[in-house]
Steps between C-alpha positions, in 0.01 A plus 500: 500500500856574399767746618739684267765765552518760222790740450422783259801682356506830309354844569261369762552731798344845519235405242226372736599137432426381854162674522403375154613149590276506808202625296547225239560234768184602688300493177631153408480356851878458536631500858851598608720808517714737295802714589776708342849353512821700550623398153207687337288193433162406644451170684156338514383194691176374351260218580204385292402219263724437197274669244470817710875508565568465127279806430662691789852431370387607153391835651838528677672495160318828418440664838341843535510759221826674598695181574758358262531130585820345368486159664269288717648211697261244649579219741276270698500534877345349808132576561466765775120513529463876449151634566534828305744698285710771664749764390815504713595868527839467668766237443427313820549133560211295372 
């Protein structure tokens, strides 16, 4: 298992990016969370095996139909041991 932080930049808010990310994560078996950032980006914490994470990041470069992804930044993080994938609705501390 590996943990990565993904920042998706572009037209990614108001286009069902978080809901679509959860659907794809659930389908792939990725655990973690996704939230909107104040700067208009989407931040994702994801945990899975390397092959699954590679496919997940590949999807993040496209996103849902109405999204226009300009940039995807990925960095490794510390394993958190998530048990599911959740959408954070409000910008609360996590």
